[in-house]
C-alpha positions in Angstrom: -4.3 -2.0 20.6 -5.7 1.5 21.0 -4.4 4.2 23.2 -5.4 7.5 24.7 -4.4 11.0 23.9 -4.6 12.7 27.3 -1.9 15.2 26.3 -4.6 17.4 24.8 -7.7 16.0 26.4 -8.6 13.9 29.4 -10.9 11.7 27.3 -9.8 8.2 26.4 -9.4 8.0 22.6 -9.8 4.8 20.7 -9.1 2.5 23.7 -9.7 -0.9 22.2 -11.1 0.1 18.9 -10.1 -1.6 15.6 -7.6 -3.6 17.6 -9.1 -5.6 20.4 -12.6 -6.2 19.1 -12.4 -5.4 15.4 -10.2 -6.3 12.5 -7.0 -4.5 11.6 -6.8 -3.0 8.1 -4.0 -4.2 6.0 -1.3 -1.8 5.0 -0.9 -0.8 1.3 1.3 -3.1 -0.8 4.9 -2.1 -0.8 8.2 -3.2 -2.3 9.7 -3.7 1.2 6.9 -5.8 2.6 7.0 -8.0 -0.5 10.4 -9.2 0.5 9.1 -11.1 3.6 10.5 -14.6 4.0 10.2 -17.4 6.5 13.1 -18.7 8.6 13.3 -21.6 10.9 14.6 -20.2 14.2 14.9 -22.4 17.3 12.6 -24.9 15.5 9.9 -22.4 14.9 8.9 -20.7 11.6 9.3 -16.9 11.8 8.1 -14.5 9.0 10.1 -11.3 8.6 11.5 -8.8 6.2 15.1 -7.5 6.4 16.5 -4.8 4.1 20.2 -4.2 4.7 21.8 -0.8 4.1 25.5 -1.4 3.4 26.6 2.1 4.5 24.7 2.3 7.8 25.3 0.4 11.0 21.9 1.5 12.4 19.0 -1.0 12.3 15.4 0.2 12.6 13.3 -2.6 14.3 9.5 -2.6 14.0 7.1 -4.2 16.5 3.5 -4.6 15.5 0.5 -3.7 17.5 -2.2 -6.2 18.6 -3.4 -8.2 15.6 -1.1 -6.2 13.4 1.2 -7.7 10.8 4.4 -6.5 9.1 2.7 -5.5 5.9 1.2 -2.5 7.7 4.6 -1.0 7.9 5.1 -1.2 4.1 5.3 2.5 3.3 7.4 3.2 6.4 9.9 0.5 5.4 10.1 1.9 2.0 10.7 5.4 3.4 13.4 4.4 5.9 15.3 1.6 4.0 17.3 4.2 2.0 18.9 5.5 5.2 19.3 2.5 7.5 18.8 -1.3 7.6 15.2 -2.2 8.5 13.7 -5.2 10.1 10.0 -6.1 10.6 8.5 -9.4 11.6 5.3 -11.2 12.7 5.2 -12.4 16.3 4.4 -16.1 17.0 0.9 -16.9 15.9 0.6 -14.0 13.4 0.3 -14.5 9.7 3.0 -17.0 8.6 4.9 -17.0 11.9 4.3 -20.3 13.8 2.4 -20.0 17.1 4.3 -20.5 20.4 3.2 -21.9 23.7 5.5 -19.6 25.6 4.0 -16.9 27.8 2.8 -13.9 25.7 4.2 -11.2 27.9 6.7 -8.5 27.1 9.6 -10.2 28.7 9.2 -13.3 26.6 8.5 -11.3 23.4 11.5 -9.1 23.9 13.8 -12.1 24.4 12.3 -13.8 21.3 12.8 -10.6 19.2 16.4 -10.4 20.3 16.9 -14.0 19.3 15.5 -13.4 15.9 17.6 -10.3 15.4 20.8 -12.3 16.3 19.7 -15.1 13.9 19.4 -12.6 11.1 22.8 -11.1 11.8 21.4 -7.7 12.7 23.6 -6.2 15.3 22.8 -3.1 17.5 22.4 -0.2 17.8 18.7 -0.4 17.2 16.1 2.3 16.7 12.9 0.6 18.0 9.6 1.5 16.5 6.5 0.1 18.2 2.8 0.6 17.3 0.1 0.4 20.0 0.8 -2.7 22.1 4.0 -3.1 20.2 5.1 0.1 21.8 4.9 -1.5 25.2 7.0 -4.4 23.9 9.7 -2.0 22.7 9.8 -0.3 26.0 10.4 -3.7 27.6 13.2 -4.4 25.1 14.8 -1.0 25.7 14.8 -1.5 29.4 16.1 -5.1 29.2 18.9 -4.3 26.7 19.5 -0.5 27.0 23.1 -0.8 25.7 21.6 -2.1 22.4 19.1 0.7 21.8 19.8 4.1 20.2 16.3 5.5 20.1 12.6 4.7 20.4 9.5 5.8 18.5 6.2 5.0 20.0 3.4 5.1 17.4 0.1 5.8 19.2 1.6 3.5 21.9 0.5 1.9 25.1 2.2 2.9 28.3 2.4 0.9 31.5 -0.8 0.8 33.6 -3.0 2.1 30.8 -4.8 -1.2 30.7 -6.5 -2.9 33.6 -5.9 -6.5 34.8 -7.9 -8.9 32.6 -10.0 -10.0 35.5 -11.1 -6.4 35.9 -12.5 -6.1 32.3 -16.3 -5.8 32.1 -18.0 -9.2 31.5 -19.0 -8.2 27.9 -15.4 -7.3 27.0 -14.1 -10.6 28.4 -16.8 -12.4 26.5 -16.1 -10.6 23.2 -12.4 -11.3 23.7 -13.0 -15.0 24.1 -15.3 -15.1 21.0 -13.6 -12.8 18.6 -9.8 -13.1 19.2 -7.4 -15.9 18.4 -5.8 -17.8 21.2 -2.5 -16.0 20.6 -4.1 -12.5 20.6 -6.2 -13.3 23.6 -3.1 -14.4 25.6 -1.4 -11.2 24.6 -4.3 -9.1 25.9 -4.3 -11.1 29.2 -0.7 -10.1 29.7 -0.8 -6.4 28.9 -1.1 -5.3 32.5 1.6 -7.7 33.6 3.9 -6.5 30.8 3.4 -2.9 32.0 4.5 -4.0 35.5 7.5 -5.8 34.0 8.5 -2.6 32.2 8.2 -0.5 35.4 10.3 -3.0 37.4 13.3 -2.4 35.2 15.6 0.7 35.2 14.3 3.7 33.4 15.2 4.7 29.8 14.7 8.5 30.1 18.2 9.0 28.7 17.2 7.3 25.4 16.0 9.6 22.6 12.2 9.0 22.3 9.5 10.4 20.1 5.9 9.7 21.0 3.5 10.0 18.0 0.0 10.5 19.5 -3.2 10.1 17.5 -5.4 13.1 18.1 -8.1 13.0 15.3 -9.8 16.3 14.5 -12.6 15.0 12.3 -16.1 15.3 13.8 -16.6 11.6 12.9 -13.8 10.5 15.2 -15.7 9.0 18.1 -13.9 7.7 21.2 -14.9 4.1 22.2 -14.2 2.5 25.5 -14.8 -1.2 26.3 -14.0 -0.7 29.9 -10.5 -2.1 29.7 -8.6 1.1 30.4 -7.7 2.5 33.9 -9.2 6.0 34.2 -8.3 6.5 37.9 -7.1 10.0 38.4 -4.0 9.0 40.3 -3.2 6.5 37.6 -3.6 9.1 34.9 -1.2 11.4 36.7 1.3 8.5 36.9 1.1 7.8 33.2 1.4 11.5 32.3 4.7 11.6 34.3 6.3 8.8 32.3 9.0 9.6 29.9 9.3 13.3 30.6 12.1 13.8 28.1 10.2 12.3 25.2 9.2 14.6 22.4 5.5 14.4 21.8 4.1 14.9 18.3 0.3 15.1 17.8 -0.9 13.6 14.6 -4.3 14.0 13.0 -4.7 10.3 12.1 -6.5 7.1 13.0 -5.0 4.5 15.3 -3.3 2.7 12.3 -0.9 5.7 11.9 1.7 3.7 10.1 -0.8 3.0 7.3 -2.8 6.2 7.4 0.0 8.7 8.0 3.3 6.8 7.2 5.1 10.1 6.5 4.7 11.1 10.2 6.3 7.8 11.3 9.1 8.1 8.7 9.9 11.7 9.8 10.2 10.6 13.5 12.5 7.7 12.6 14.7 10.0 10.4 14.9 12.5 13.3 16.4 9.8 15.5 18.6 8.4 12.8 20.1 11.9 12.2 21.4 11.7 15.8 23.4 8.5 15.0 26.5 8.1 13.0 25.5 6.8 9.6 28.5 5.1 8.3 30.4 2.0 9.4 33.6 2.8 11.2 36.7 2.0 9.2 
């Protein structure tokens, strides 16, 4: 799911490009992503990769963007697994994870993620890393389970109220969504606005260390595209700008798939948060 970089410009950048109406490029092959396996959790197949670090009690948890899969985090997993345990997975209906009939909103997805983490024996504290729409899901998780979260990295991430209600999408966008997207992905799109409202209804997380990696491409060929799904209302923009005032913002000359195009920027942000945490198990 695309996002906007209004920190430097008021223009909407890459709103639904390469995520809502186009395919997502696969990440480069990596040793970490090759370790993915399938577990049966609560009667449903879930594909994930877990790399445990024996000398760290921190767990870095990755949440994919819309249409994204765990292999896109490959180089990031490789770069972080030497310092902490890492976990990446595919949500229901993605790759080899079995689809679910449950509501595809942030509250449900956060609960499902927590269940998977418990099944895998991965105890908090968690550093949550979410790309695009996945960033909205990790905000939901952090607000639902704040005592379990040590830090948050939003990778060109969506914030609440960036996206309109689905019934407010232009007709052509609604038609393209119905034709081009899978049932799972379409249901996630339809719940983006509702997820944002779920996030806002919970207590804030301004006390949590947060880094926002924001895609601000400088190439002349980087053309903003808008399918009419984003809310450009001036008062709404002001509201969004005011969210997470304590977050550190890092502008990255990248494309929206930052974890694949500029994995070093993502790794650096994660390491910055890990350095604030005790690295070793208490004895």
